Steps between C-alpha positions, in 0.01 A plus 500: 500500500556307169211410294531127547434545882193714475334345175293239676395706814395790272309249278303426817443858574377572143277188529362634819404831318326305232301297747386809678363633167359176375311416817335843507367482137480125412156443636320790309378247228408244770263718690173386324581128566594587860167656556311209324676246726517659830193733488501838655496684158419820693845491661712368210658842431652470849727217373686772315450788752620301808833414330557866382404632848731266687793570248453880543477494881808280548720683263638763735527228777729290278703807384573610844572170655733412200697802584561401862465105486673433166375459137536131483297416814204712398508355140486155641220578741309661204554182286380283784189697552431517125546116461274437805240725347510320168448172670213624703333653191523154321342331797226748571155364541296817516512854361587646852796246536631607161482864574684447819766285326541773236561748766786277620631475148488882461693543822779285346497676164517849675855423619649331200518800263646739776754246621602388153587852376693568828709186452584608150624836619705361792662201300550648149743769366328758279558317170357171621224677674385637161531165356288319752243790490464427134457119557241545790305773329478303188375184668264688722334661194464173336352346812250779526387455140490125501396434861124515440540298190681233680248505784222446251673202330565337841140546608368352184749207510538397859264720697519833673696365805811438277510865427629528856665169557722527184712772667590283810789302337665820364469665840681206663776520228534885557532428876786253441678746281461803721635288796837523330499882496764688680467858581693779686392526861253773579545768756215456744304813591309579827170329600265469220193734514237215521229760600580694183461189300166433653377857420636497146350156433163598614517813292598321184225250565239771507650657178500175316139432607410863389657449159333168445142607626449879460306598208405147403378281786439805721414862398763755582272671745389179677570443868754220423710721265506788758588258780797365290617848422489607865661173617785540243555874611504403870739199443731712278528763766573246770775346271643836440526586871649156560756543223631825651538341844640156420867433503477287185153568323373280221515783255761754617387861472834597360475242228158649401656839476772384265463662158576185306256283708231770452550497125482123491183502705338752251592288202386181685161649529533624136575170349256313734199724417572489115542129494192417705272741312618361154462128590172559678316702243646398164355142516160651593523717196601220272217260622241803449625510140420140438830314599505191710665498836788291363543744214497796734795340694681434177463877404676588824810313398632810322532663846701201627712520178581854581622418841707219348666746272615706797629188689697369204624821332401803717698396817826434326469821316434679831797343661729604203372853480441565867265805467254343746270797544429550134414137458247542771360823339471315170323201660245731665442694174440180316254398767314832462499487123366141493212570734421831322482308168254262643279796626464655161478218249215272411628163419346201319623137519615488142871505406487875405300619800706287748830610383485841661389363834772221485775776456340682796502212731851408386608863603331454835682170537831673429427781732397269780818286458720807484353653807534174700857420385646838522384583853558144642866502382532848641352401837738197516797713433394788722339369808725445816538118553368550856161613357491335156215269600294786623575706186389215280190467701422882450521434114278185518244675723479818287443271188234269660313734726526812307414326174207329658361820641531679171322208336222513760436877431497453125277177521256739690519747203449220248181357670363854561554593130323173397199567723484878386306417181376238273709635214838450674683186375759305686756633257405862574516440870833326476640778290413755762700283752796477255498872458490564879775252541721697255434810703582335827819343354634857432568519874765222443638691200538812703674300773727312259626831374523696826630215725842429355647153577857381459622360180555128475869416439608140472841529327697417826488194709422507865659231711264297715546493869719216633304478837245228450240339720312165435 
């Protein structure tokens, strides 16, 4: 398809991706104002948890249904749900109403990223796929960095409700643009394994709650944590049995045995764990050293700058050179080197003391960006069209759930270290966490070396299918 026919529809798809990212992190700075206005300060963390939980649980559902019902239809559904959630959040009159509305918002956001990437893979030839990946990754990185700042400005200027309502007009515009999208017809599979979706959704719910509460709200040996572990194990067992019996399971076992998909899943966990640990503990360290909360956020911009470097320069170089695996190895090595540097250096907030940590966080950002770009592009090129949505769901779940569980374990180590003795500082405890993270990430380095993935070649053009459906 010529560029002029897909430019506006794909602009709508990119806008949908941005809305998913913005709606999940725009409200971070607004949480204190929300708690002051609605009350329920003991529950305000659920404003974030509800959205993340809903996005995680619905990701495999959207991925599978987009494989059998069509990408555009699921993208439209996700946009409508996201827009409805934003309106409900802006109109909420109590903390419980807001939490419920955030769950609706998260349920919409969960389908936008998976559907968007699947649409890119179906509609674009390899060269244009790389180009749109550069554009979307750059914009997503900027939204991640600037979203909380924009939310704070909106809250201070017009009130916290506008942190939600401001995304409604762009959502409507995205819907209008996506309505003009035309895609090849999908080959419908057998009956969807709804029982498997139920078991998997329940297991993911237990795992997300475990990641958010174990070691912090509840002790690891508490009855609540034990119950969540048992529930997750039982539900995963039921899902596995259902997947082997169903004609068209939500995550096909053959897909999970695929070498490239396994490699992508390991690297998803790797980048998710590295990113969550760094963005969680670095601000804590900076504040403990005397920085303000705003300054701590500014210090993290070096990490965002690293991911932007990959988006603007690393991806074109990857497409030109084509040695995908070694770019993935390099990204993992940089991620390990950056976290190891943080584990063994003692910074101060002056220009000299901060320079080393700035380089370390930039290396971490480059590592995260390479890991995400390399394996996303590989998955888009490798996964069979009939299971592309499910494959993208595997990558998303490994990054979200695996990274969150790693963070939960390391948060428990951090708090245990702090409570071990009066002489242990926040910096000392955080450096133990950074060191353990570097050790854990070596699993990803071994996988990047031992699980070869096909090289990315974009020299030729692949003609798009002429069979289209409205």
